[in-house]
C-alpha angles and dihedrals in degrees: 000000000000127000097263091046090058093049090049089050091049091051090053089048091054093052097043103029116012088164091072090063096056126103112251102234151342095275090058092047091051094048091051093050091051095047091052093052091049093049094050118099094238098035084231109183090206091078091062092048091052090054095047091045094050095052096043093050096037088232133150116250091245088055092052089052087052096059112122125189092247091059091067122088109197091185095064095016093232132136121218105214106214109152145009137209116246136174120260137173091267098045123278129337138186117238140153122303123274088260093048091233137086121251136188122239127189118239107219121215089257090070103032096086092053090045092050093049091053094047088053089052097052095043124196098341107114091192094057119119114243098199121041140147120268090274097043100265129142119267128234133174089259095048088052093046095052097038094055099032085241098183093050094049099045089049092054091049090053096254100102095156095051112120129186092259088061089074085070091049088049095053095047092047093050091047092051091047088052090060100256104164113256093240091053091046089053090055092048092050096042093229119169092207128053088210088064090055096046090065089071092059121100107261089250093053093041090059090050092049092049091051090058093047087049093054091045092053090047091052093047089054093048097039119105114247087238091050126239114328122216116222111227113220 
């Protein structure tokens, strides 16, 4: 299989079965994060924190780069995703999220310590970036790849086809397997279509969810425009 054929196959897999692109468990994620830090020229711990945070929040790397201190609520331990870093002709810029609307994501205990440390570092400035490169620059998927020798590391770990975006697939798959309801998972992911979210469900749960959707559609067709009427006796 040639290079373009592999990429084409990956694109099809991502559309049809994003679950197949996810890391299997926490230990594998932690091992990946550690290996990326160790392989980077500066041994910058922030690279590993970006990887952990992205997977545990099911976020895009650009969205992780866009996190500001004011987006984090320590009372509820949630993150309001408002922006993402993207490449532009003049470098990198921050703009709105892919879905053009903000969404709220839970911050699980596994990431709270690293988030708290970074909040303490930036102090009271709500506009301060939580995640940057070692010299304070914005992070993109290409920056993370090059700085950590990503392709080399994932190949050595046995995940040669793993991309940075697969951290998002990992988080959504884990949430689905943990039993997060599909309508809640959709909000966390920021998906416009429920069908997109359903691809992250285990096949057994997907069929159950599809059965519910089919029943709802059936009832919608048969339902009177005025809704059900009660007969008064």
